[in-house]
C-alpha positions as CSV (number, residue, x, y, z in Angstrom):
1,M,168.1,-33.5,-184.4
2,P,169.5,-31.1,-182.2
3,R,167.8,-27.4,-182.3
4,T,169.7,-24.9,-183.4
5,K,170.2,-21.7,-181.4
6,Y,169.9,-18.3,-182.3
7,K,171.2,-14.7,-181.1
8,F,170.1,-11.0,-182.0
9,N,172.4,-9.1,-183.4
10,P,171.9,-5.5,-182.6
11,D,174.2,-4.3,-185.1
12,S,173.1,-6.1,-187.9
13,L,169.6,-6.1,-186.6
14,S,169.2,-10.0,-187.5
15,F,169.5,-13.2,-185.7
16,D,172.7,-14.6,-186.2
17,R,173.3,-18.3,-185.5
18,V,175.0,-19.3,-182.0
19,R,178.0,-21.6,-182.6
20,L,179.6,-23.4,-179.4
21,G,183.1,-23.7,-179.2
22,V,185.4,-26.7,-177.9
23,K,185.4,-25.6,-174.3
24,A,181.7,-24.9,-174.2
25,L,180.9,-28.6,-175.7
26,L,183.3,-29.9,-173.0
27,I,181.6,-28.2,-170.5
28,R,177.8,-29.0,-171.3
29,F,179.2,-33.1,-171.6
30,F,180.7,-32.9,-168.5
31,A,177.8,-31.5,-167.0
32,F,175.3,-33.9,-168.6
33,F,177.5,-36.4,-167.7
34,A,177.7,-35.4,-164.0
35,G,174.4,-34.9,-163.7
36,S,173.2,-37.8,-165.1
37,L,175.7,-39.8,-162.8
38,I,174.1,-37.8,-159.9
39,I,170.6,-39.0,-160.8
40,S,171.6,-42.7,-161.4
41,L,173.5,-42.6,-157.7
42,I,170.4,-41.6,-156.4
43,Y,168.3,-44.2,-158.1
44,W,170.9,-46.8,-157.0
45,I,170.3,-45.5,-153.1
46,I,166.5,-45.6,-153.3
47,I,166.8,-49.0,-155.2
48,A,169.3,-50.4,-152.6
49,S,167.3,-49.1,-149.6
50,F,164.1,-50.7,-150.8
51,F,165.3,-53.5,-152.9
52,D,167.5,-56.7,-151.9
53,S,170.2,-57.7,-154.6
54,P,170.8,-60.9,-155.6
55,K,173.5,-61.0,-153.9
56,E,172.1,-59.9,-150.5
57,K,168.9,-62.1,-150.8
58,A,171.6,-65.1,-151.2
59,L,173.1,-64.1,-148.1
60,K,170.0,-63.5,-146.1
61,R,168.7,-66.7,-146.9
62,E,172.1,-68.3,-145.6
63,V,171.7,-66.1,-142.3
64,E,168.3,-67.6,-142.1
65,Q,169.5,-71.2,-142.5
66,M,172.4,-70.7,-140.1
67,S,170.0,-69.3,-137.8
68,I,167.7,-72.3,-138.1
69,Q,170.4,-74.8,-137.6
70,Y,171.8,-73.3,-134.2
71,D,168.4,-73.4,-132.9
72,L,168.3,-77.1,-133.8
73,I,171.8,-77.2,-132.4
74,H,170.8,-75.6,-129.0
75,R,167.7,-78.2,-128.7
76,E,170.3,-81.2,-129.5
77,M,172.4,-79.5,-126.8
78,E,170.1,-79.4,-124.2
79,D,169.1,-83.0,-124.8
80,V,172.6,-84.0,-124.4
81,E,172.6,-81.5,-121.2
82,N,169.5,-83.8,-119.8
83,V,171.3,-87.1,-120.4
84,L,174.4,-85.7,-118.9
85,E,172.3,-84.7,-116.0
86,D,170.8,-88.1,-115.8
87,L,174.3,-89.7,-115.6
88,Q,175.4,-87.6,-113.1
89,K,172.5,-88.4,-110.3
90,T,173.0,-91.8,-111.1
91,D,176.8,-91.4,-111.0
92,D,176.5,-89.6,-107.6
93,N,173.3,-91.4,-106.0
94,L,174.0,-94.9,-107.1
95,Y,177.2,-96.2,-108.2
96,R,179.7,-94.0,-106.2
97,T,177.1,-95.1,-103.0
98,I,177.4,-98.6,-104.0
99,F,181.6,-98.4,-104.0
100,E,181.4,-95.9,-100.9
101,A,182.9,-93.1,-102.9
102,E,182.6,-89.5,-102.2
103,P,180.5,-87.3,-105.1
104,I,181.7,-85.4,-107.6
105,S,181.4,-81.7,-106.2
106,A,179.1,-79.5,-108.2
107,T,182.1,-77.5,-108.6
108,L,184.1,-79.4,-110.4
109,R,180.9,-80.5,-112.5
110,D,179.9,-77.1,-113.6
111,G,183.2,-74.9,-113.1
112,G,183.8,-72.4,-116.0
113,I,186.2,-72.4,-118.4
114,G,189.0,-70.3,-117.3
115,G,192.0,-68.5,-118.9
116,V,192.1,-65.9,-121.8
117,N,188.8,-64.9,-123.8
118,R,188.6,-67.9,-125.9
119,Y,185.8,-66.3,-128.2
120,E,187.9,-63.1,-128.8
121,A,188.0,-64.1,-132.5
122,L,184.3,-64.6,-132.6
123,E,183.1,-60.8,-131.7
124,G,182.5,-58.0,-133.8
125,Y,179.6,-59.7,-135.9
126,D,175.9,-59.5,-136.8
127,N,175.6,-62.8,-135.0
128,S,178.3,-62.7,-132.7
129,R,176.2,-63.2,-129.3
130,L,174.5,-66.2,-130.8
131,V,177.9,-67.5,-131.8
132,I,179.6,-67.2,-128.7
133,E,176.8,-68.4,-126.8
134,T,176.4,-71.5,-128.8
135,A,180.1,-71.9,-128.6
136,S,180.5,-71.4,-124.6
137,R,177.6,-73.9,-123.9
138,L,179.1,-76.6,-126.2
139,D,182.5,-76.1,-124.0
140,K,180.9,-76.5,-120.9
141,I,179.1,-80.0,-122.0
142,R,182.9,-81.0,-123.3
143,K,184.1,-80.3,-119.8
144,K,181.1,-82.1,-118.4
145,I,181.8,-85.0,-120.3
146,V,185.2,-85.3,-119.7
147,V,184.6,-85.1,-115.8
148,Q,182.2,-87.7,-116.4
149,S,184.1,-89.9,-118.3
150,K,187.1,-89.6,-115.6
151,S,184.5,-90.6,-113.0
152,F,183.3,-93.5,-114.8
153,D,187.0,-94.4,-115.0
154,E,187.3,-94.0,-111.4
155,L,184.1,-96.7,-111.1
156,I,185.5,-99.1,-113.3
157,N,188.6,-98.9,-111.1
158,L,186.6,-99.1,-107.7
159,A,184.5,-102.0,-109.5
160,K,187.5,-104.2,-109.9
161,Q,188.5,-103.7,-106.3
162,K,184.9,-104.3,-104.8
163,G,185.2,-107.4,-106.9
164,D,188.6,-108.4,-105.4
165,M,187.5,-107.2,-101.8
166,L,183.9,-109.5,-102.5
167,R,186.2,-112.5,-103.6
168,S,188.5,-111.9,-100.6
169,I,186.2,-111.2,-97.5
170,P,185.5,-114.5,-95.5
171,A,181.9,-116.1,-97.0
172,I,182.1,-119.7,-96.6
173,L,182.2,-122.4,-93.9
174,P,185.9,-123.5,-93.2
175,V,184.2,-126.8,-93.1
176,S,181.5,-128.9,-94.8
177,N,178.8,-128.3,-92.6
178,T,175.7,-129.1,-94.8
179,D,173.2,-130.0,-91.7
180,L,174.7,-127.3,-89.2
181,T,175.5,-129.8,-86.7
182,R,179.2,-129.8,-86.7
183,T,178.9,-126.3,-85.0
184,A,179.7,-126.7,-81.4
185,S,180.6,-123.6,-80.4
186,G,179.8,-119.8,-80.9
187,F,181.2,-116.4,-80.5
188,G,181.3,-114.7,-77.0
189,L,181.7,-115.9,-73.3
190,R,182.1,-119.2,-73.2
191,I,183.4,-122.1,-70.4
192,H,186.4,-123.2,-71.2
193,P,186.6,-127.0,-71.0
194,I,190.0,-127.5,-69.3
195,Y,190.0,-124.6,-66.8
196,K,186.2,-124.5,-66.4
197,I,186.2,-121.0,-65.8
198,T,184.0,-118.2,-68.5
199,K,186.3,-116.7,-70.9
200,F,185.8,-114.9,-74.3
201,H,186.0,-117.0,-76.7
202,A,187.0,-115.4,-80.0
203,G,186.0,-117.5,-82.7
204,M,183.8,-120.4,-83.5
205,D,184.4,-124.1,-83.1
206,F,183.4,-126.8,-85.3
207,T,183.5,-131.0,-84.5
208,A,184.8,-133.1,-87.4
209,P,186.7,-136.0,-87.7
210,A,190.6,-135.9,-87.7
211,G,191.6,-135.2,-91.4
212,T,188.6,-133.6,-92.3
213,D,189.2,-130.9,-94.9
214,V,189.6,-127.1,-93.9
215,Y,189.0,-124.7,-96.4
216,A,190.0,-121.1,-97.2
217,T,187.0,-119.3,-96.4
218,G,188.1,-116.4,-98.9
219,N,191.1,-115.5,-101.3
220,G,194.2,-114.2,-99.9
221,I,197.6,-114.9,-98.5
222,I,198.9,-117.5,-95.9
223,S,200.7,-115.0,-93.6
224,T,201.1,-117.7,-90.6
225,V,201.6,-121.6,-90.9
226,E,202.8,-122.4,-86.9
227,S,202.6,-125.3,-84.3
228,S,202.8,-124.9,-81.0
229,K,202.2,-127.6,-78.1
230,R,199.7,-125.4,-76.4
231,G,197.6,-122.6,-77.6
232,Y,196.3,-122.8,-81.3
233,G,198.5,-125.8,-81.7
234,N,198.9,-126.2,-85.6
235,Y,197.5,-123.2,-87.0
236,I,197.1,-121.3,-90.1
237,V,196.3,-117.6,-90.7
238,I,195.6,-116.1,-94.0
239,D,195.9,-112.3,-94.7
240,H,192.7,-111.5,-96.9
241,G,193.3,-107.5,-97.7
242,F,191.1,-105.2,-97.1
243,G,191.1,-105.3,-93.4
244,Y,190.2,-108.8,-93.1
245,S,192.2,-112.0,-91.9
246,T,191.1,-115.6,-90.3
247,V,192.5,-118.0,-88.0
248,Y,192.5,-121.7,-88.2
249,A,193.5,-123.4,-85.5
250,H,194.2,-127.2,-83.6
251,L,194.7,-128.5,-87.3
252,D,195.9,-132.0,-87.3
253,R,198.6,-130.6,-90.4
254,A,198.6,-127.9,-92.7
255,N,198.8,-127.9,-96.4
256,V,199.9,-124.7,-97.4
257,R,203.1,-122.9,-96.7
258,K,203.6,-119.3,-95.8
259,G,203.3,-116.7,-98.7
260,Q,201.3,-119.2,-100.8
261,K,198.3,-117.7,-102.3
262,V,194.7,-119.4,-101.6
263,Q,191.4,-118.8,-103.2
264,R,188.3,-119.2,-101.8
265,G,187.4,-123.1,-101.6
266,D,191.2,-124.2,-101.6
267,I,192.0,-126.8,-98.7
268,I,194.5,-125.5,-96.8
269,G,194.8,-128.1,-93.7
270,F,192.8,-130.9,-92.1
271,V,191.0,-130.9,-88.7
272,G,193.0,-132.2,-85.8
273,N,193.3,-132.1,-82.1
274,T,196.7,-130.2,-81.0
275,G,197.4,-127.7,-78.7
276,T,194.7,-126.7,-76.1
277,S,191.9,-129.2,-77.2
278,V,189.7,-131.5,-76.1
279,A,188.4,-133.1,-79.2
280,N,189.1,-133.1,-82.9
281,H,187.6,-130.0,-83.9
282,L,188.4,-126.7,-85.9
283,H,188.7,-123.6,-84.0
284,Y,188.1,-120.4,-86.6
285,E,188.2,-116.6,-86.5
286,V,187.6,-113.8,-88.2
287,K,189.1,-110.5,-87.7
288,L,188.9,-107.1,-89.1
289,N,191.4,-104.4,-89.0
290,G,192.9,-106.4,-86.0
291,E,189.9,-107.1,-84.2
292,N,187.9,-110.3,-83.6
293,V,184.5,-110.1,-85.1
294,D,181.7,-112.7,-85.0
295,P,182.3,-115.2,-87.6
296,V,178.9,-116.0,-88.0
297,N,178.0,-112.9,-90.0
298,Y,180.2,-114.2,-92.8
299,Y,178.7,-117.4,-94.0
300,F,176.2,-115.6,-96.6
301,N,177.7,-117.7,-99.4
302,D,176.9,-120.8,-97.8
303,L,173.9,-120.5,-95.8
304,T,170.0,-119.3,-96.8
305,A,168.3,-117.4,-94.7
306,T,166.5,-120.2,-92.7
307,D,169.8,-122.1,-92.3
308,Y,171.6,-118.5,-91.0
309,E,168.6,-118.2,-88.3
310,R,169.3,-121.6,-87.1
311,I,173.3,-121.2,-86.8
312,I,172.9,-118.3,-85.1
313,E,170.6,-120.2,-82.4
314,I,172.8,-123.1,-82.2
315,A,176.0,-121.2,-81.6
316,S,174.4,-119.1,-79.2
317,K,173.0,-122.0,-76.8
318,T,176.6,-123.5,-76.7
319,G,177.7,-123.0,-73.1
320,Q,181.6,-124.4,-73.6
321,S,183.8,-124.3,-76.1
322,F,186.3,-126.8,-77.1
323,D,189.5,-125.1,-76.6
């Protein structure tokens, strides 16, 4: 029950009851309301300063979970970077060495991401540094993967070319010579059988009966099929590509035509005694970039290590060639 207020009246020497008007009541009401509002605001500020609301608690838990997830992502990215580093080292030091290719430069592998600020939209937040760092690291990993992927594509092409080269390089004996007894004369200075003077012998001679099969020693294209009464007589030249060509001379006849593709082991002609020759035999040459090289170094598909040493010994001891 509200208290009744009285005011002393000096005229009547008595206490009269105070009756408030509407204006006074309104002023009292608004003063009470304002005071309550101020007290409530103070209470709210104090509580908000020391206690989190349910929504704030939920947001903080979400931020903590995101931080944990970012830490896990960084650990996984570190694992990916380690794997990429191993791939890069293997690529540069093994694969590219095998295929005789230059290593990829560190500038290309580790170069930054150019252009405008890619992370401007991520700035201005409490966790901007963490988010930008993660995005930047991810972009660098993505670029390294792209560079490595292109490198592997290049290595695949090099492997295909290497396979073609290995199939094209002269690598077998041009005639059947399992016991090596058909090896007649080697590469180097030899006595010419007709002129009896020392001349450079640009290939190897293999004795064999007339009509013995002559094989292409590597894949290639027949570039020459010629016949002459002197010199090489009937001879064939195969262009193997990759700088290699082979010559098969003194043939009885050819079994191929100019422009024909042949594979290693195909019969391209038959042993004869044409041109400047003193007996049935095959004169065989290997050329690299137009220069004659010793054919004895190109029988690695046919010979064991022991046979290789033996054919070198036989070829070096013969003092006279057959052409």
